[in-house]
C-alpha positions as CSV (number, residue, x, y, z in Angstrom):
1,M,-35.2,-117.0,-236.6
2,I,-34.1,-115.2,-239.6
3,G,-35.5,-116.3,-242.9
4,W,-33.6,-117.4,-246.2
5,A,-33.8,-114.0,-247.6
6,Q,-32.0,-112.4,-244.7
7,F,-29.4,-115.2,-244.7
8,F,-28.4,-114.8,-248.1
9,E,-28.4,-111.0,-247.9
10,A,-25.9,-111.6,-244.9
11,L,-24.0,-114.0,-246.9
12,V,-23.7,-111.7,-249.9
13,K,-22.5,-108.8,-247.7
14,V,-19.8,-110.9,-245.8
15,V,-18.4,-112.2,-249.3
16,V,-18.5,-108.5,-250.9
17,I,-16.7,-106.9,-247.8
18,F,-14.1,-109.8,-247.9
19,V,-13.3,-109.4,-251.6
20,F,-13.4,-105.5,-251.1
21,L,-10.9,-105.5,-248.3
22,L,-8.5,-108.0,-250.3
23,V,-8.5,-105.5,-253.5
24,V,-8.2,-102.5,-251.1
25,V,-5.0,-104.1,-249.5
26,L,-3.6,-104.7,-253.0
27,L,-4.1,-101.2,-254.0
28,L,-3.1,-99.7,-250.6
29,V,0.6,-101.4,-250.7
30,W,1.0,-100.4,-254.3
31,A,0.1,-97.1,-253.4
32,E,2.3,-96.8,-250.3
33,R,5.3,-98.0,-252.6
34,K,4.8,-95.5,-255.4
35,I,4.0,-92.6,-253.1
36,V,6.8,-93.0,-250.8
37,A,9.0,-93.6,-253.9
38,A,7.9,-90.5,-255.2
39,M,8.7,-88.5,-251.7
40,Q,12.0,-90.1,-251.9
41,N,12.9,-89.4,-255.6
42,R,12.7,-93.1,-256.6
43,Y,10.6,-95.0,-259.2
44,G,9.0,-97.6,-257.0
45,P,7.5,-100.7,-258.6
46,T,7.4,-100.4,-262.6
47,R,7.5,-104.0,-263.9
48,A,4.9,-106.2,-263.1
49,G,1.8,-104.7,-264.7
50,P,1.2,-101.1,-265.9
51,F,2.9,-98.7,-263.7
52,G,3.6,-101.7,-261.4
53,I,0.2,-102.3,-260.1
54,L,0.5,-105.9,-260.2
55,Q,3.5,-106.1,-258.2
56,T,1.6,-106.6,-254.9
57,L,-0.3,-109.4,-256.5
58,A,2.9,-111.1,-257.4
59,D,4.3,-110.5,-254.1
60,G,1.2,-112.3,-252.6
61,L,1.4,-115.4,-254.9
62,K,5.0,-115.7,-254.1
63,L,4.1,-115.9,-250.5
64,L,1.4,-118.3,-251.2
65,V,3.5,-120.8,-252.7
66,K,6.5,-120.4,-250.5
67,E,7.5,-123.4,-248.6
68,P,6.6,-122.6,-244.6
69,V,9.4,-123.1,-242.3
70,T,8.4,-124.5,-238.9
71,P,10.9,-124.2,-236.0
72,R,11.5,-127.3,-233.9
73,K,10.6,-125.8,-230.5
74,V,7.4,-124.2,-231.3
75,E,4.0,-124.7,-229.6
76,L,2.4,-125.9,-232.6
77,A,-1.3,-125.2,-232.0
78,L,-0.7,-121.7,-230.8
79,Y,2.0,-121.2,-233.4
80,L,-0.5,-121.7,-236.3
81,A,-3.3,-120.1,-234.4
82,A,-1.8,-116.7,-233.9
83,P,-2.0,-115.6,-237.6
84,F,-5.7,-116.2,-237.5
85,F,-6.1,-114.2,-234.3
86,A,-4.4,-111.3,-236.4
87,L,-6.3,-111.5,-239.6
88,I,-9.9,-112.5,-238.4
89,P,-10.7,-109.6,-236.2
90,A,-9.3,-107.2,-238.9
91,L,-11.9,-108.7,-241.2
92,L,-14.6,-108.6,-238.7
93,I,-14.2,-104.9,-237.7
94,F,-15.2,-103.7,-241.1
95,L,-18.5,-105.3,-240.8
96,V,-19.9,-102.6,-238.6
97,I,-18.6,-99.5,-240.8
98,P,-21.4,-97.9,-242.8
99,I,-20.1,-97.2,-246.2
100,G,-22.9,-95.4,-247.8
101,A,-26.6,-94.6,-247.6
102,S,-29.4,-97.3,-247.8
103,V,-30.0,-98.4,-251.4
104,S,-33.5,-99.3,-252.5
105,I,-34.1,-102.1,-255.0
106,G,-37.8,-102.6,-255.7
107,D,-39.6,-102.6,-252.6
108,S,-36.7,-103.3,-250.6
109,S,-34.2,-101.3,-248.9
110,Y,-30.5,-102.6,-248.1
111,S,-27.9,-100.8,-246.0
112,L,-24.5,-100.7,-247.1
113,Q,-23.2,-101.9,-243.8
114,G,-22.6,-105.7,-242.7
115,T,-24.6,-105.1,-239.6
116,D,-25.6,-102.3,-237.2
117,L,-25.0,-103.2,-233.7
118,N,-26.3,-101.0,-231.0
119,I,-22.9,-101.3,-229.5
120,G,-21.0,-101.1,-232.5
121,L,-18.2,-98.7,-231.3
122,L,-17.7,-101.2,-228.3
123,Y,-17.4,-103.9,-230.7
124,I,-14.8,-102.2,-232.6
125,L,-12.6,-101.8,-229.4
126,A,-13.2,-105.3,-228.5
127,M,-12.2,-106.7,-231.8
128,S,-9.0,-104.4,-232.1
129,S,-8.0,-105.9,-228.5
130,I,-7.9,-109.3,-229.7
131,A,-4.8,-108.4,-232.0
132,V,-2.7,-108.3,-228.6
133,Y,-3.4,-111.8,-228.1
134,A,-2.3,-112.6,-231.7
135,V,1.0,-110.6,-231.0
136,T,1.6,-112.4,-227.7
137,L,0.9,-115.9,-229.0
138,A,3.0,-115.5,-231.9
139,G,6.0,-114.3,-230.0
140,W,5.5,-116.9,-227.1
141,S,4.7,-119.7,-229.2
142,S,7.8,-119.3,-231.6
143,G,10.0,-121.1,-229.2
144,S,12.6,-118.2,-229.5
145,K,13.7,-115.3,-227.2
146,Y,13.9,-112.6,-230.0
147,P,10.3,-113.0,-230.8
148,L,9.0,-113.4,-227.2
149,L,10.8,-110.1,-226.3
150,G,9.4,-108.5,-229.5
151,S,5.8,-109.6,-228.6
152,V,6.3,-108.3,-225.1
153,R,7.1,-105.0,-226.4
154,A,4.5,-104.9,-228.7
155,S,1.7,-105.8,-226.4
156,A,2.9,-103.1,-223.9
157,Q,2.7,-100.5,-226.8
158,M,-0.7,-101.6,-228.0
159,I,-2.3,-101.7,-224.7
160,S,-0.9,-98.4,-223.7
161,Y,-2.5,-96.7,-226.9
162,E,-5.7,-98.7,-226.7
163,A,-6.2,-96.9,-223.3
164,A,-5.8,-93.5,-224.9
165,M,-7.8,-94.3,-228.0
166,G,-10.8,-95.5,-225.9
167,L,-10.8,-92.4,-223.6
168,A,-10.7,-90.3,-227.0
169,L,-13.9,-91.9,-228.2
170,V,-15.9,-91.0,-224.8
171,P,-16.8,-87.5,-226.3
172,V,-17.9,-89.0,-229.3
173,V,-20.3,-91.1,-227.6
174,M,-21.4,-88.2,-225.4
175,F,-22.2,-85.9,-228.2
176,A,-24.0,-88.5,-230.5
177,G,-25.7,-90.1,-227.6
178,T,-25.4,-93.6,-229.1
179,T,-22.7,-96.1,-229.5
180,S,-24.2,-97.6,-232.8
181,I,-21.8,-96.5,-235.8
182,A,-24.7,-95.7,-238.0
183,G,-26.2,-93.4,-235.1
184,I,-22.8,-91.7,-235.2
185,V,-22.9,-91.1,-238.6
186,E,-26.3,-89.7,-238.6
187,A,-25.6,-87.4,-235.8
188,Q,-23.0,-85.7,-238.0
189,A,-25.1,-85.0,-241.0
190,G,-25.8,-81.4,-242.3
191,G,-22.7,-79.8,-241.0
192,F,-20.6,-77.8,-243.8
193,G,-22.7,-79.2,-246.6
194,G,-22.5,-82.6,-245.0
195,L,-18.8,-83.0,-245.7
196,L,-17.8,-82.4,-242.1
197,P,-19.7,-83.0,-238.8
198,A,-21.5,-80.0,-237.4
199,W,-19.4,-80.3,-234.3
200,N,-16.2,-81.4,-235.8
201,I,-14.2,-78.2,-234.2
202,V,-15.6,-79.1,-230.8
203,L,-14.2,-82.7,-230.9
204,L,-10.7,-81.8,-232.6
205,P,-8.7,-82.8,-229.5
206,S,-10.5,-86.2,-229.5
207,F,-9.7,-86.5,-233.3
208,V,-6.0,-85.8,-232.8
209,I,-5.6,-88.2,-230.1
210,F,-7.4,-90.9,-232.1
211,V,-5.2,-90.4,-234.9
212,I,-2.1,-90.7,-233.0
213,A,-3.2,-93.7,-231.1
214,A,-4.2,-95.4,-234.4
215,F,-0.8,-94.9,-235.8
216,A,0.5,-96.8,-232.7
217,E,-2.4,-99.5,-232.8
218,T,-1.5,-100.3,-236.4
219,N,2.4,-100.3,-235.9
220,R,2.8,-97.6,-238.2
221,A,5.7,-95.1,-238.3
222,P,6.8,-93.4,-236.2
223,F,5.7,-96.0,-233.9
224,D,6.9,-99.3,-235.6
225,L,9.1,-100.6,-233.1
226,V,7.0,-103.7,-232.9
227,E,8.4,-105.1,-236.0
228,A,11.7,-103.0,-235.9
229,E,13.9,-104.7,-233.0
230,N,16.8,-102.4,-234.3
231,E,16.4,-103.9,-237.5
232,I,18.3,-107.0,-236.7
233,V,15.1,-109.4,-236.3
234,G,11.5,-108.9,-237.3
235,G,10.1,-108.7,-233.9
236,Y,7.2,-111.0,-232.8
237,H,6.7,-112.8,-236.4
238,T,10.4,-113.6,-236.8
239,E,9.8,-117.2,-237.0
240,Y,6.8,-116.8,-239.4
241,S,7.5,-117.3,-243.2
242,G,5.2,-118.0,-246.4
243,F,1.7,-117.5,-246.1
244,R,1.6,-117.4,-242.3
245,F,3.7,-114.4,-242.6
246,A,1.5,-113.1,-245.3
247,M,-1.6,-113.2,-242.9
248,F,0.0,-110.9,-240.5
249,F,1.2,-108.5,-243.4
250,L,-2.4,-108.7,-244.8
251,A,-4.0,-108.1,-241.3
252,E,-1.8,-104.9,-240.8
253,Y,-2.7,-103.3,-244.1
254,I,-6.4,-104.3,-243.5
255,N,-6.1,-102.4,-240.0
256,V,-4.7,-99.4,-241.6
257,F,-7.7,-99.2,-243.8
258,N,-10.0,-100.1,-240.9
259,M,-8.5,-97.2,-238.7
260,S,-8.9,-94.8,-241.5
261,A,-12.6,-95.6,-242.3
262,I,-13.4,-95.6,-238.5
263,T,-11.5,-92.1,-238.2
264,V,-13.8,-90.8,-241.2
265,T,-16.9,-92.4,-239.6
266,L,-16.5,-91.0,-236.2
267,F,-15.1,-87.4,-237.0
268,L,-15.4,-86.6,-240.6
269,G,-19.2,-87.3,-241.2
270,G,-18.8,-90.9,-242.7
271,W,-20.7,-91.1,-246.0
272,N,-22.5,-87.9,-245.5
273,G,-21.6,-85.2,-248.3
274,P,-23.2,-83.2,-250.9
275,V,-25.7,-85.2,-253.0
276,F,-26.9,-84.0,-256.4
277,G,-27.6,-85.0,-260.0
278,P,-29.9,-88.0,-261.3
279,G,-31.0,-91.0,-259.0
280,W,-28.2,-93.0,-259.7
281,L,-25.7,-90.5,-259.0
282,E,-27.3,-89.5,-255.8
283,T,-27.0,-93.2,-254.8
284,L,-23.4,-93.6,-255.7
285,L,-22.1,-90.1,-254.2
286,P,-22.3,-91.4,-250.6
287,L,-20.2,-94.3,-251.4
288,V,-17.5,-91.8,-253.4
289,W,-17.3,-89.4,-250.4
290,F,-16.6,-92.3,-247.8
291,L,-14.0,-93.7,-250.1
292,L,-12.4,-90.2,-250.7
293,K,-12.2,-89.4,-247.2
294,T,-10.9,-92.7,-246.3
295,F,-8.0,-92.8,-248.8
296,L,-7.3,-89.2,-247.6
297,I,-6.6,-90.4,-244.2
298,V,-4.6,-93.5,-245.7
299,F,-2.5,-90.9,-247.5
300,L,-1.7,-89.4,-244.0
301,F,-0.6,-92.8,-242.9
302,I,1.8,-93.2,-245.9
303,W,2.9,-89.4,-245.9
304,V,4.0,-89.9,-242.0
305,R,5.7,-93.2,-242.9
306,A,8.0,-91.3,-245.6
307,T,8.9,-88.2,-243.4
308,L,9.0,-88.9,-239.7
309,P,11.7,-90.8,-237.9
310,R,11.2,-93.8,-235.8
311,F,10.6,-92.9,-232.0
312,R,12.7,-94.5,-229.2
313,Y,10.7,-97.0,-227.1
314,D,11.0,-94.7,-223.9
315,Q,9.7,-91.8,-226.1
316,L,6.7,-94.1,-227.5
317,M,5.5,-95.1,-223.9
318,A,6.0,-91.7,-222.3
319,L,3.8,-90.2,-225.2
320,G,1.1,-92.7,-224.5
321,W,0.9,-92.6,-220.6
322,K,2.3,-89.1,-219.7
323,R,0.7,-87.1,-222.6
324,L,-2.1,-88.6,-224.5
325,I,-4.0,-90.4,-221.5
326,P,-3.9,-87.4,-219.0
327,V,-5.0,-84.9,-221.9
328,S,-7.9,-87.5,-223.0
329,L,-9.0,-87.3,-219.3
330,V,-9.1,-83.4,-219.0
331,W,-10.7,-83.2,-222.6
332,I,-13.5,-85.5,-221.3
333,I,-14.1,-83.2,-218.5
334,L,-14.3,-80.2,-220.8
335,A,-16.6,-82.1,-223.3
336,M,-19.0,-82.9,-220.4
337,V,-19.1,-79.2,-219.6
338,A,-19.7,-78.3,-223.1
339,I,-22.7,-80.8,-223.4
340,G,-24.2,-79.3,-220.4
341,V,-23.9,-75.9,-221.8
342,R,-25.4,-77.1,-225.1
343,R,-28.5,-78.8,-223.5
344,F,-29.3,-76.5,-220.3
345,G,-27.5,-73.2,-221.3
346,L,-25.2,-71.1,-219.2
347,P,-26.0,-71.0,-215.6
348,W,-26.4,-67.3,-215.6
349,T,-28.8,-67.0,-218.6
């Protein structure tokens, strides 16, 4: 049984993480609009707030007060539950991601992580899988053929790339020797001044496969067929409006940040980095390194959206099943050989 101190510590962490993710989404949407506009020789938002920074907040308030329209033939309970199935897992994933080193206050030490599960990596995969249910329920419960077809295509895409993503993480677990997220970060400490993991070159194929699968999992270009539907309808959430649609929108951008943070945590050393200066700076720098690396991956998401054309659906599925999954299986075998050589040496030596 936990005491009141542990309960309040957990409560504070949950509230801080929730507020942090909301603020990140506001900044992320604004940054994407401004960066894509700059790449396409446009201005982007300029009216609401300095440099248009309050435009995302204005859009959110508009969706919040907009009247929701409920179609007549929906399965009401599932129709209302689908946005929560999309948003809640996105919020829960970030709970196991360490964003900095432990902080000491008096005689107590506090970790900058919601909770450290010994199966943290499996927990992330499980939570991300629940998003498939949100897409399927949203399409089926809407009572319309267009969202239903969109949800079927979306489910097939997400399941296909989840397989490649899971296989890409097997070498990470083998090299780190743990599925704890904090343990994986600790296993990467010390390489190249702490900025990069000591074995980042060895796991480069896993990194590439994981990033490609992350683009597909978050429905980002060039894999955004989930919401495109040839630009006629919006896909599985066609029948959603107002705040219900905003929950799907919010979940998508939280997942972009989550996937970027997970990529940094698993492949780029997490919060590890050079630490110097006075005590307060040494405490702050791990968080700075984590956010800097994460927003560099977020910039990659935005850059790809602004430059690459959308795949055809047959190309998308072929890449997942005929390319990424076979390459992942071959890479697992090669990683096993590398682990054997590292632990036991070459057989002729």
